[in-house]
C-alpha positions as CSV (number, residue, x, y, z in Angstrom):
1,X,113.1,84.3,200.0
2,X,112.2,80.7,199.2
3,X,113.3,77.1,200.2
4,X,113.7,74.5,197.4
5,X,113.4,70.8,198.1
6,X,114.2,68.0,195.6
7,X,112.7,64.7,196.8
8,X,113.8,61.4,195.2
9,X,114.3,63.2,191.9
10,X,114.9,60.8,188.9
11,X,114.8,61.7,185.2
12,X,115.1,59.2,182.3
13,X,115.5,60.6,178.7
14,X,113.6,58.1,176.5
15,X,114.0,58.3,172.7
16,X,112.1,55.1,172.1
17,X,115.2,53.2,170.9
18,X,117.3,54.0,174.0
19,X,116.7,55.3,177.5
20,X,119.4,57.2,179.4
21,X,118.9,57.9,183.1
22,X,120.3,61.4,183.6
23,X,119.3,61.7,187.3
24,X,118.9,59.0,189.9
25,X,117.1,59.5,193.2
26,X,118.4,63.0,193.9
27,X,117.3,64.6,197.2
28,X,118.5,68.1,198.1
29,X,117.2,71.0,200.1
30,X,118.3,74.5,199.4
31,X,117.5,76.8,202.3
32,X,116.0,80.3,202.0
33,X,118.7,82.7,200.9
34,X,121.3,80.0,200.4
35,X,123.7,79.8,197.5
36,X,124.3,76.2,196.4
37,X,126.6,75.3,193.6
38,X,126.4,72.0,191.7
39,X,129.7,70.7,190.2
40,X,130.6,67.3,188.5
41,X,131.8,65.6,185.4
42,X,130.3,66.4,182.0
43,X,127.2,64.5,181.4
44,X,126.4,64.0,185.2
45,X,123.0,65.7,184.9
46,X,123.9,69.1,186.3
47,X,121.9,71.0,183.7
48,X,119.1,68.6,183.7
49,X,118.8,69.0,187.4
50,X,118.4,72.8,186.9
51,X,115.8,72.3,184.0
52,X,113.8,70.2,186.2
53,X,113.8,72.6,189.1
54,X,113.0,75.3,186.5
55,X,109.9,73.4,185.4
56,X,111.1,73.0,181.8
57,X,111.3,69.2,182.2
58,X,108.9,66.9,184.1
59,X,110.8,64.5,186.3
60,X,110.3,60.8,185.7
61,X,110.0,60.2,189.4
62,X,110.0,62.5,192.4
63,X,109.0,66.1,193.0
64,X,110.3,69.5,193.4
65,X,108.9,71.6,196.2
66,X,109.0,75.5,196.6
67,X,108.0,76.7,200.0
68,X,106.3,73.2,200.4
69,X,104.3,73.5,197.2
70,X,104.9,71.1,194.3
71,X,105.9,72.8,191.0
72,X,104.2,71.7,187.9
73,X,106.1,73.9,185.3
74,X,108.0,77.2,184.9
75,X,106.9,80.1,187.1
76,X,107.9,83.7,187.8
77,X,109.0,82.6,191.3
78,X,112.1,81.0,189.5
79,X,114.3,83.1,187.4
80,X,116.6,81.3,185.0
81,X,119.9,82.7,183.6
82,X,121.7,80.8,180.9
83,X,125.2,80.8,179.6
84,X,123.9,81.8,176.1
85,X,122.3,85.1,177.3
86,X,119.0,84.4,175.5
87,X,118.4,88.0,174.6
88,X,116.1,89.3,171.8
89,X,118.5,90.6,169.2
90,X,115.8,92.9,167.8
91,X,115.3,94.6,171.2
92,X,117.4,97.2,172.9
93,X,118.8,96.8,176.3
94,X,115.9,98.6,177.8
95,X,113.4,96.7,175.9
96,X,114.9,93.3,176.8
97,X,114.8,94.2,180.6
98,X,111.3,95.5,180.3
99,X,110.2,92.3,178.6
100,X,109.9,90.0,181.7
101,X,107.9,92.8,183.6
102,X,105.1,92.7,181.2
103,X,104.3,89.1,182.3
104,X,104.1,89.7,186.1
105,X,101.2,92.1,186.3
106,X,103.1,95.4,186.1
107,X,100.6,97.5,184.2
108,X,102.0,101.1,184.7
109,X,104.3,102.2,181.8
110,X,106.1,104.5,184.2
111,X,106.6,101.7,186.8
112,X,107.9,99.3,184.2
113,X,110.4,101.9,183.0
114,X,111.5,102.9,186.4
115,X,112.0,99.2,187.4
116,X,114.0,98.4,184.2
117,X,116.2,101.5,184.7
118,X,116.8,100.5,188.3
119,X,118.2,97.1,187.3
120,X,120.1,98.4,184.2
121,X,121.9,100.7,186.6
122,X,122.4,97.9,189.1
123,X,124.4,96.0,186.7
124,X,126.4,98.9,185.5
125,X,124.9,99.5,182.0
126,X,123.8,103.2,182.5
127,X,124.2,104.8,179.1
128,X,123.7,101.6,177.1
129,X,119.9,101.5,177.3
130,X,119.4,102.1,173.6
131,X,122.0,99.6,172.4
132,X,121.2,96.2,170.8
133,X,122.8,93.0,171.8
134,X,125.0,92.9,168.6
135,X,126.6,96.1,170.0
136,X,127.5,94.6,173.3
137,X,130.4,92.5,174.6
138,X,129.8,89.1,176.2
139,X,129.9,90.4,179.6
140,X,127.5,93.2,178.9
141,X,125.0,90.8,177.4
142,X,125.2,88.7,180.5
143,X,124.6,91.8,182.6
144,X,121.4,92.5,180.5
145,X,120.2,88.9,181.1
146,X,120.9,89.2,184.8
147,X,119.0,92.5,184.9
148,X,116.1,91.2,182.9
149,X,115.7,88.3,185.4
150,X,116.2,90.4,188.6
151,X,113.6,93.0,187.3
152,X,110.7,90.8,187.9
153,X,112.0,89.8,191.3
154,X,111.8,86.0,191.4
155,X,112.5,84.4,194.8
156,X,114.9,81.9,193.4
157,X,117.7,82.2,190.8
158,X,118.7,79.2,188.7
159,X,121.9,79.9,186.8
160,X,123.3,77.5,184.3
161,X,127.1,78.3,183.9
162,X,126.2,81.9,183.4
163,X,129.9,83.0,183.3
164,X,131.4,80.0,181.4
165,X,131.9,81.7,178.1
166,X,133.5,85.0,179.5
167,X,137.2,85.8,179.9
168,X,138.7,85.7,183.3
169,X,138.6,89.3,184.1
170,X,134.9,89.8,183.1
171,X,134.0,86.6,185.0
172,X,135.6,87.9,188.2
173,X,133.8,91.3,188.0
174,X,130.4,89.5,187.3
175,X,131.0,87.2,190.2
176,X,131.7,90.0,192.4
177,X,128.5,91.8,191.3
178,X,126.5,88.5,191.8
179,X,127.6,88.4,195.4
180,X,126.7,91.9,196.1
181,X,123.2,91.3,194.5
182,X,123.0,88.2,196.7
183,X,123.8,90.1,199.8
184,X,121.2,92.7,199.0
185,X,118.4,90.5,197.9
186,X,118.9,87.2,199.9
187,X,117.6,85.2,197.0
188,X,117.9,81.5,197.0
189,X,120.4,80.4,194.3
190,X,121.1,77.2,192.5
191,X,124.2,77.6,190.4
192,X,125.6,75.1,187.9
193,X,129.3,75.3,187.1
194,X,132.3,73.2,186.0
195,X,134.6,75.5,187.6
196,X,135.4,74.4,191.2
197,X,137.2,77.7,192.1
198,X,134.2,79.6,191.0
199,X,131.9,77.5,193.1
200,X,134.0,77.8,196.1
201,X,134.2,81.7,195.8
202,X,130.5,82.1,195.3
203,X,128.8,79.4,197.4
204,X,127.6,78.6,200.9
205,X,127.5,75.0,199.9
206,X,128.9,72.9,197.0
207,X,127.1,69.7,195.8
208,X,129.3,67.1,193.8
209,X,127.3,65.1,191.3
210,X,128.3,61.5,190.5
211,X,128.9,60.4,186.9
212,X,125.9,59.2,184.9
213,X,123.4,58.6,186.2
214,X,123.7,61.7,188.3
215,X,123.3,61.5,192.1
216,X,124.3,63.8,195.0
217,X,127.6,62.2,195.9
218,X,129.0,64.7,198.4
219,X,128.3,68.0,199.8
220,X,130.9,70.6,201.3
221,X,130.1,73.6,203.4
222,X,132.0,76.7,202.4
223,X,132.9,79.3,205.1
224,X,134.9,82.0,203.3
225,X,134.8,85.8,203.6
226,X,134.4,86.8,200.0
227,X,134.6,90.4,200.8
228,X,138.4,90.4,200.9
229,X,138.4,89.9,197.1
230,X,139.4,87.2,194.7
231,X,143.2,87.3,195.3
232,X,143.0,87.1,199.1
233,X,140.2,84.4,198.9
234,X,142.1,82.3,196.5
235,X,145.2,82.2,198.8
236,X,143.3,81.6,202.0
237,X,143.7,78.2,203.8
238,X,139.8,77.7,203.8
239,X,139.6,78.2,200.0
240,X,142.5,75.9,199.3
241,X,141.1,73.2,201.6
242,X,137.5,73.1,200.1
243,X,138.7,73.3,196.5
244,X,141.1,70.3,197.2
245,X,138.4,68.3,198.6
246,X,135.9,69.1,195.9
247,X,138.5,68.5,193.2
248,X,139.3,65.1,194.6
249,X,135.7,64.2,194.7
250,X,135.0,65.3,191.1
251,X,138.3,63.5,190.1
252,X,137.1,60.1,191.6
253,X,134.1,60.4,189.2
254,X,136.3,61.1,186.1
255,X,138.4,57.9,186.9
256,X,135.2,56.0,187.3
257,X,133.9,57.3,184.1
258,X,137.2,56.6,182.3
259,X,137.3,53.0,183.7
260,X,133.7,52.4,182.5
């Protein structure tokens, strides 16, 4: 488990002719083992925030600390799962999951195979090891992406709308699986989503981003027993209360954006 700290984070996209400030002085701490979701209007910098934490983009100002150490680029301590799956189409399920293990010092062929099989089984894909991405549904592809990331055991998961392209039923199943994995591994998670209900169901805390430039506008603690299942959670007073507050906060930003 690891703690992630964002200190005075600012990022400006500069094309030469035009500069766009995507993030403005964002400070946020994600405690070890905590699940934090970030929501907000389109264009508020949610994905930029994740890419900066992932080390794919250098911040214009500020820094990101993992367990007190500044990060200077991507690392195996942070696993990233995107909406687009990012699987190798010419590799089978097994080969895709094994791929990440080859870059974290796992030399034994038997160990690589056993670890990959463990996580393929963990995401419910037993029997599909030899299939290729084109033979899989969207939900199965995302399961492969999750297994591939979990296989090399990153301390932190960075997830950019990973269930956004899935149908409701598949999304609920994968949300439940993700919670089970979180309970087992106690990984620190930064989760980007536009779905307020999804954020409330999954998270320990929800951060609402303001409209461009993106800042941390409000934060909401979530205290919900997810073990009772989607239907019971969605009808609970706690769930209805937090989603109402988050929706109001996001809606205020949409009004501001519209008036701008």
